[in-house]
Each structure stands twice: as structure tokens, then as C-alpha cells.
VEXGUGU-767701 format. One line per 4 residues: number of its first residue (from 0); their letters; for each residue x negated, y, z negated of C-alpha. Coordinates in Angstrom, 1 decimal. Layout:
// VEXGUGU-767701
NUM) a) X:Y:Z  ...
***
This chain:
// VEXGUGU-767701
0) msyk) -147.0:41.5:57.8  -146.6:43.5:54.6  -143.9:43.0:52.1  -142.5:46.5:52.9
4) nikr) -141.6:45.3:56.5  -140.2:42.0:55.2  -138.3:44.1:52.7  -136.3:45.9:55.3
8) vldi) -135.2:42.5:57.0  -134.3:41.0:53.7  -132.2:44.1:53.0  -130.2:43.7:56.3
12) lfsl) -129.7:40.1:55.8  -128.3:40.2:52.3  -126.3:43.1:53.1  -124.5:41.5:55.8
16) llll) -124.1:38.2:53.8  -122.6:40.3:50.8  -120.2:42.2:53.1  -118.8:38.8:54.5
20) lltp) -118.5:37.5:51.0  -117.2:40.6:49.1  -115.2:42.3:51.7  -111.9:40.6:50.3
24) lmvi) -112.9:42.3:47.0  -113.6:45.7:48.5  -110.3:46.0:50.1  -108.5:45.0:46.7
28) isiv) -110.7:47.7:45.1  -109.5:50.2:47.9  -106.0:49.2:47.3  -106.0:49.6:43.7
32) ikfs) -107.7:53.2:44.1  -105.2:54.3:46.6  -102.3:53.3:44.5  -103.9:54.8:41.4
36) epns) -104.0:58.2:43.1  -102.3:58.1:46.6  -103.5:61.6:47.5  -107.0:61.0:46.9
40) pilf) -109.9:59.6:49.0  -110.8:56.0:48.4  -114.5:56.8:48.9  -116.7:59.3:47.3
44) sqkr) -119.5:60.8:49.5  -122.4:63.0:48.6  -125.6:64.1:50.4  -128.8:62.7:48.8
48) pgkn) -132.4:62.6:49.9  -133.9:59.4:50.9  -137.1:58.2:52.2  -139.5:61.1:53.1
52) erif) -136.8:63.5:51.6  -134.6:62.7:54.7  -131.1:63.8:53.7  -128.1:61.2:54.3
56) tiyk) -124.8:60.6:53.0  -124.4:58.1:50.2  -121.1:56.4:49.7  -119.3:55.0:46.5
60) frtm) -115.9:54.0:45.5  -114.3:57.1:43.8  -114.2:56.9:40.1  -113.3:60.5:39.3
64) ttgv) -109.8:62.1:39.5  -109.6:64.7:42.2  -106.3:66.1:40.8  -108.1:68.6:38.6
68) rred) -106.4:72.0:38.0  -108.7:75.0:38.8  -108.8:76.1:35.4  -110.1:72.7:34.4
72) sqas) -112.6:72.2:37.5  -115.6:72.3:35.0  -114.2:69.5:32.9  -116.4:66.9:31.6
76) dtkr) -117.1:63.8:33.4  -115.9:61.9:30.6  -112.5:63.4:31.2  -112.2:63.2:34.8
80) itkv) -113.2:59.4:35.2  -110.1:57.4:36.0  -109.1:54.2:34.2  -110.0:52.2:37.5
84) gnil) -113.2:54.2:37.8  -114.2:53.6:34.3  -113.9:49.7:35.2  -115.8:50.1:38.3
88) rkts) -118.6:52.0:36.6  -118.9:49.5:33.8  -119.1:46.6:36.3  -121.2:48.6:38.9
92) ldel) -118.6:47.7:41.7  -118.5:51.4:42.5  -121.7:50.8:44.3  -120.5:48.3:46.9
96) pqlf) -120.1:50.7:49.8  -123.8:51.3:49.8  -124.1:48.2:51.4  -123.3:50.2:54.6
100) niik) -125.9:52.8:53.6  -128.3:49.9:53.5  -127.4:48.6:56.8  -127.7:52.0:58.4
104) gdms) -131.3:52.4:57.2  -130.5:55.0:54.4  -131.2:52.7:51.3  -132.5:49.5:50.0
108) figp) -131.4:47.1:47.5  -134.0:48.2:45.3  -135.7:51.5:44.8  -135.6:54.9:43.0
112) rpll) -131.9:55.9:42.6  -131.3:58.8:45.3  -130.6:62.1:43.3  -129.3:65.5:44.3
116) pqyl) -130.8:67.4:47.0  -131.2:70.5:44.7  -133.6:68.8:42.5  -136.1:68.5:45.3
120) elys) -137.6:71.9:44.5  -137.8:71.3:40.8  -140.1:68.0:41.2  -143.7:68.0:40.5
124) neqk) -146.1:66.6:43.2  -146.2:63.4:41.5  -142.3:63.0:40.9  -142.0:63.8:44.5
128) rrhd) -143.7:60.4:45.5  -140.6:58.8:44.5  -139.3:59.5:48.1  -142.2:57.5:49.4
132) vypg) -140.1:54.5:49.7  -136.3:53.9:50.5  -134.2:54.9:47.5  -132.2:51.8:45.9
136) itgw) -128.8:50.5:44.6  -130.8:49.8:41.6  -134.3:50.2:40.5  -137.3:49.8:37.9
140) aqvn) -135.9:52.9:35.9  -132.2:51.5:35.8  -133.3:48.2:34.3  -135.5:50.3:32.0
144) grna) -132.8:52.4:30.4  -130.9:53.9:33.2  -129.0:57.0:31.9  -130.1:56.4:28.2
148) iswe) -133.7:57.6:29.0  -135.0:61.0:29.5  -135.9:62.2:33.2  -139.5:62.2:32.6
152) ekfk) -139.2:58.5:31.6  -136.9:57.8:34.5  -139.6:59.5:36.9  -142.4:57.5:35.4
156) ydiy) -140.7:54.4:36.4  -139.9:55.2:39.7  -143.5:56.2:40.3  -144.6:52.8:38.9
160) yvdn) -142.2:51.0:41.3  -143.6:53.0:44.3  -147.4:51.9:43.2  -146.3:48.6:42.4
164) isfk) -143.8:47.5:45.0  -143.7:43.6:45.6  -141.4:40.9:45.9  -142.1:39.6:42.5
168) ldlk) -141.2:42.9:40.9  -137.9:43.2:43.1  -137.0:39.8:42.0  -137.4:40.8:38.5
172) iffl) -135.5:44.0:39.0  -132.6:42.2:40.7  -132.2:39.6:37.8  -132.5:42.2:35.1
176) tiyk) -129.7:44.2:37.0  -127.5:41.2:36.9  -128.2:40.8:33.2  -127.5:44.2:32.2
180) iikr) -124.2:44.3:34.2  -123.0:41.2:32.4  -124.1:42.6:29.1  -123.1:46.1:29.9
184) kdin) -126.3:47.7:28.8  -127.5:51.2:29.4  -124.6:51.9:31.7  -124.4:55.3:30.3
188) ssds) -126.2:57.9:28.2  -125.0:58.0:24.4  -123.0:61.4:24.9  -122.0:61.4:28.4
192) ntme) -120.7:59.2:31.4  -123.5:60.6:33.5  -127.0:61.7:33.4  -127.5:65.3:32.3
196) tftg) -128.6:68.0:35.0  -132.3:67.8:36.0  -133.5:71.3:35.6  -137.2:70.7:35.9
200) snkt) -140.1:69.2:34.0  -143.0:70.7:32.2  -145.3:70.2:35.3  -148.5:70.3:33.4
204) ntm) -147.6:66.9:32.0  -146.1:65.3:35.1  -148.9:66.1:37.7
***
């Protein structure tokens, strides 16, 4: 049996185990979010492309305020992130609801991060290969710079993972992820709380 088949079984087992252990924490986080903004939803959901570019709905704990006036609707992510959301992002606890995405078969623990559907038409043929595997909560690009590196660098790390997927590499990514969360390294880019919008690459350099 190939590792790719075993990987799916491990994903399900560890997701169920973590849900059993972390359900009390997830309940507490939900209560805190609800109390901080009673009229806003606890979860953030968004359409993302997964394996073979299949569109699915990803779930996270909400970290941004929904109480934005119309004239401020284009406010930067930095201004929209709540105090609770800032803590959740720095500790990566906002990603916990994605355990349900793993159980549903949308995602894996480790793989290229699922991005926005509108990026699909902007990828080069090489960059599209990031969708040959299940997207992950964390990945090779995340432990090598996350939002602090360019899109081109990020995609190169994603393709490296696709071509070299193995238990050893997944284990390395797992421990590096824990290390970076503890050290709070590479959580955000230097000038923004989220990655800049991808507008396409020089395809002559990425094919």
C-alpha cells in the first residue's frame, strides 16, 4: 500500500483523536467569539479548490469583524482583525474547524494550502500541479516562510511537496509547524496580516 493511501487513514484517525481532545477548547473559543461580537457568526466559511480543483467549503474560526460600515468595507485586514482573532491567528487556533474538512475528505493535515478559486485561471501549468494532492492545514511552504515569502517561492515549495510526498517529509513539516507556532515565526508578512492578492506569475519562468 502506498503512503498516499495510508496518509488518508492517518488523517482520519488523528482528526478524530484531536476532536475528542480539543472539543472543550473549541467550545471555549466559540463562546469567546460569540461574546465578543454577539451578532456575528462564530465560523468563517469560504469556497476553496481542493484536490483536482474540486471546490469545497473551508471552515475557520472567525478572526475578522463583520461590523464594518459600508464606506469602510475596503478596510485593510489589519484593521478588521479582532483582538480575539489576533490571538487565534498567532496560535493558529483559528484553523481547528478544518479538522471537520479533513474528516469530510476535503483536506489533509499536510499539503499545499487551499487558496481562492479565482486564482485557478492565473496559475501556470506547473503551478496547477499543487492540486494533484489534498490541500493541507499546514504545508512545506508554510514552514518555509508562510506569508513572508513571494507567491513564486510559495508555489515552488508546493510543487516540491507534490513531487516528494512521504511520511518522513510530513513528519518534518509537522514538527516544524509546532516549532513555528511556539516561536510565532512567519505568521504574517512584514506589512500585512494576510498574503497579498495573487495576480499571476511570469509564466515563462514558472512552466
